[in-house]
N, C-alpha and C positions, 0 to 999 in steps of 0.2 A: 408789205408785199402780200398780194392776194393769191397770185398764181404761183406755180412751182418755180423755184429758183435753182439755177444750175450755173456754177462758175467753175471754169477749168483753167488751169495753167497760171492764174494770177492770184496774188494774195487778195483777200477780201477784208476791208476794214470799215467799221462803222463807229462813228464818234458818239452817236446818241443811241437810244434804245431802238431795238429792231424786233418787230413782230412778224412772224411768218405763219400763215395759216395753212399753207400747203407744204409739200415736201421740199427739203433743201439738200443740195449736194455740193460738197466742197472737196476738190482734189488737192488744193493747196492749203496753205494755212489761213486761219480766220481769226480775226482779232476784234472783240466786241468790248468797247469801253462802257457801254450802258447795259441795260437789262436785255437778256435774250429770251424770247418766248417762242417755242416751237412745239407743234402738236406731236411730232414724231421725229426721231433721229434715225437715219438710215446709214448703214455701213456695209462694206463688203464682207461676206461670210458671217459667221456667228460671233457677235461681239457684244460687249456690254460697256456702258459708260458709267463711271463712278465719279462722285464729287467728294472731296474732302472738306474739312471744316472751313478751309480758306476759299472754297469755291472753285478749286482747281479740278478739272475734269480728267479722268483716267479712262483709257479705252482698254477693254478686256483682251483676252479671256480671263486674266487673273489680275488681282490687285497687287501693285508693286510692294516691295518690302518696306517702303517708307510710308505705307498707309497709316494714317493717324487714328488713334483711339480718342474717343470723347469721354474723358473721365467725369465721374460724378453724375452720370446720367443713369436712369434705371433701365435703359434699353440694353439688350445684349446683341452682339454682332454675329451675323451669319458670315463665317469666315474668320472671325477674330483678326489676326494680323495678315493672314494669307488665305486665299480661297481658290481652289482649283476645281471648279464645277465641271470641267470637261475631262478631268483625270488625265491631263497631258503629261507625258514623260518629262522629268526634270522640273516639274512645277510642284510646289509644296502641296501636301494632301489637304483635303477639306477639313475644317474643324469648326466647332461651334462653341461659343462661350463669351465671357466678359473679358475686357481688356484691363481692368483694374481690380480693386478690392471689393467691388460690388458682388453680392451674392448672385449665383446663377441658379435660377429656380425653374423646375419643370412642373407644369400644371396638367391636371386632367379635369375637364369640365370646369375650367377656371378655378380649380381648387389646387393650391400648392401641394405637391406630393414629395418632391425630392429637392434638397438644398445642397449646393456645392459652395462651401464657404472657405475663405482664407482668413484665418484668425491668428494673428501674431506670427505669421509666417508658416502656420500649419494648415495643410489642406484637409478639411473635414467634409465628409459626405453624410447627410442626414436623410433617413427614410422615415417620413412621418413626424419629423421634428425639425423645427427651424433653428434649433440650438444644439447641433451635434457636439458632443464632448470628446469624441475620439475620431480616428480616421474613418471609421465606418460605424455609424450609430443607427440602429434599427429600433424604432419605437412603435409599439402597438401593432395589431394585426398579426398575421402568421407569415413565417418564412419557410418555404419549401425548397429543398435542394435535391434534384434528381441524381446528380453526379456525386463526386467525392469532394470533401473539404480538407484542405491542407493548411495547417498553422505552422509556419516555420519551414514549410517545404512546398515546392511547386509540383511535385509528383507524388501525391498521396496514394497509398496502396489500399486503403480502406475507406469506408464512408466518412470517418473522421480520424485524422492523424495529426498528432501534435509532436513536433520535433524541436528540440532545443539542445545544442551541444553541451550545455553546462547544467541547466536546471529546468527540465520540462515539467510544468505544473498545469493542472486543470482545477478550477475552483467553481463550485456551485453553492450558492447560499441565498437566503431570503432575508430581506431587510425589515420585514413586518412582524413575523412571529418567531424568529430565531430557529426555524426549522427549514430543512432542505431535503429533497428526495430525488433520487435518480432511478429510473426503471429500465430494465432490460427484459423484454418479453418475446415469446415466440409468435409465430404467425397466427395462432388461435387465441392469443391473449389470455391463456389460462395458467400457464406456468412460466416462471422467469425469475428475475432477481430484482430486488429493490434495495438501494442503499439509502437509509433514513438517518439524518443527523438532527440532533436536538441540543441546542446550546442552553445548558442550565445556568451557568455563570460564565464569566470571562475566562476562568481557568479550567472549566470542566465542560466538555462537550460529549454528549452521549450519542451513540449511533447504532444502527442495526443493519445487518446484511440479511435480507429475507429471501428465502428460496421460493415459496409459493405465495405470490402477491394477491391471490384471489380468495384465500381461505380466511375464516374468521374464528379465532384470531390468526394473524399471520404466523407462519412457521419461521421463526428467526433462526438463521444458521449461525450468525456471529453477532454478538452484542459487545460494545466497547464503551469506555468513557474516556474523558480527557486526562485521566491519571495514568493511562496505560493499562488498565485492567480489561481483560477479555473473557467473555463467556461464550462457550460453544453449546448450542442446543436450546437456548432460551432467550427471552427478551428482557427479563427482570434481573439485572445484575446484582442489585443490592439485597436480594432475598436468598442468595445461594449460600452454600455451606460455609465457605471461607471467603468473605468479601475482601480480605486483605491480599488474597492470592492474585498474581498477575494473570494467571490462566485458570479458568474453571471450565470443566466439561460436564454437561448434564445429558444423560442418556434416557431412553424410554424404558418402561417397565419390561422386564424379561428380555432385554436386548443389551448387547455389549456397548459399553460407553465409548470405548476406544479400541481400535485394532491396529497394531503396529506390524507392518509387513515389510520385510527387507528381501530384495532379490539378490543380495550379495551372499556368496557362499564361501569366500576365502577365510583363512584362519584369523585374519585381522579385520574382518568386516564387523560393523556395528549395526544393530537394529535401532536401539534407543540409547541416547547418552544424556545423563543428568550431571551437569557440571556445577560444582560449588567451589568457593575459595576459602573454606574454613573447615577444620576437622569436626567441629561441633554443629555444623549446619546440616539440617535434614535435607538430604538430596531427594528422598522419596518417602512418602507417608500415606497410610490408609486410615481414613476416619470412618467410624461407624455411628450412624444417627438412629439406629433402630430403636433404641431405648431412651431417646431424649437427646440431650446435648451431644455434640460430636465427641467421640472417644477414639483416640488413636489405637489401632490394633496391630499396626505394622509400621516400622520406620527404619530407614537406612541413613546413616550419617555420612558426612564427607570422608571420614577416615576408614569407612568400611564397616563400622560397627552396626549390627542389625539387631533389632528387638522385635519379637513376635509375641502377641498376646499380652501386651503391656498392662500390668496392674499398678505398679508404682515404680519410681525411679530406682534402679539398682545401684546402690552406693558401695556395696562390698566388693563386687567384681566390676568396677568401673572400667577396667581395661579389657574386658571380654569383648571379642568381636561378634559373638552371637549369644543373645539372651532369649530364652523361650520360656514363657510363663504358661504352662499347660503340658499336656501329654504329647509325646512324640512317638510315632509308630514307623518302624522301618524293618525291612527284611535283612538288612546288613548295615553294619556300622564299623568303620575302621578308624582307630585312633592311633596316631603316631606318637612315639615316646623316645626319649634320648637314651634310656637304659632299661635293663630288665633284671630280674632277680636270680639269674642263673649263677651269679657269683657265689651263691650259697654252697654249691658243689665243689668249690675250690678247696684244695687240701689245707690251705692256710686259713680258711674261714673258721671262725670260732663259734660254735653253736651256743645259744643261750642256756644257762643253767635252769633247769625246770623248777627248782626250788625258788630261784630268783624271780622267775615268771609268775610263780604262785603268789609270792609276796606282793608283786606289782599289781596283779588283777584283783587281789583281795583288797588292796588299798585304793585302787583307782577305778575299779569296776569296768575295766576294759584292758585289752592286751597292749603291750608296749608297741609304740610306733603307730598304733591304730587310733584314729581320732575318736574322741568321746561323743556321746549322744548329743551333748550340748553344742559341740563344735559343728557337728553335721547339720543340726537343725538351723543353726545360725548361718553357716557358710556353705552348706552343701558339701559334696564330695568331688574330688578330682578323680574321675573314672579311671584314667590311665594309672595314676598313682595308687589308687585303692586296689586295683587289680594286681599291680606289682607287689604291694604289701601283703595282700592275701595269698598270692602265689609264694611269696617268701616264707610266710608262716606254714603253708602246706609243705613246702620243700623242707623246712627245718623239722617239722613234725615227722615227715616221711623218713628222713635220715635217722632221727632219734628213735622212731618205731622200729626201723631195721636194726639199729644197734641193740635196742631192748630185746628184739626177737632173737638175735644172736646170743645174748646173755642168757635168755631163757633156755635156748636149745643147749647151751653149754652146761647149765645147771642140771638139765634133764639127763645128760650123758653121765654126769658125776654121780647121780643118785641111782643109777641102774645097778 
């Protein structure tokens, strides 16, 4: 047919091929057993005509749900299974993608940029990589986020928020040189914080928390290793005074190393607590390195025993709660005792015989009950006990001197 063809009211059937160079209009059904060639299809309103793999035509505006996908082809479909290009109510929304396991690839300037893959039932998205290994795999280039990122939450409150009801973790590491760093800086990029991790072995990981990231050398706030040892105030953990200590604090010259401040004022408030589980464990100790190797000058044990100015281990008074090697200066000192020497003034108290006392000190070179010089040099003196004994001797001598005075006065009266 060369001219326009218009058929109304009747079915139109062609057993052989039909070629129409002009416009064709069919108000009834049309059946073509041969090939149909037409320069243009005209329909009423906005419509589209689609053909499936079997050659069946479908009239728009949308593709029916039975629209077939052609698997194994590299082409992706506009519409996928359904396509609503007019946005009509009740019609499935528009979508774009593949209908089978073929990758869906987005290109820029004919270069692949984004891959959507279905691997083993897992949906992976790769940016810059054709082989994404996770649900979201970003490789190469830079990633900038102006808003907030939430991991485990759909409503993050900060720029990065990680939420996990059981075990929230964030891991940063390097696979090339066993080191990893995380920086937190202010707007001027001058002061901030750096967390620096350095894996020495599989069982020991050293790290630093640096306060000023732009100084040389960096001012480390906290240094730690994989064994749980922590150093405050320096970067070199293995050169400190006590490398076996779990916590070392290093201060600057002429400055306090540590300041413990408590805002509690109640009678049961604590400022600092040192807990140990053994009576012989040192709860607190002071070491002095001014003259060479570290020498302990102060220590407190778990049972409360305290030693100050330690020269050697005290084995004689091992049960003493306070040992001081050196001079003590005080404006007052009170010592409690369980008894005193006032019993000397009791009527039933028997005063020592002075002749017996004379025999004793001539033989022993010290008064009865008073320790000898040798005992004092070896063991020291019990201040409370010594004061009681000395007072006892003074009271005994006082009574005896009063008795002697009375005897002298009596003799004077007889000789008048």
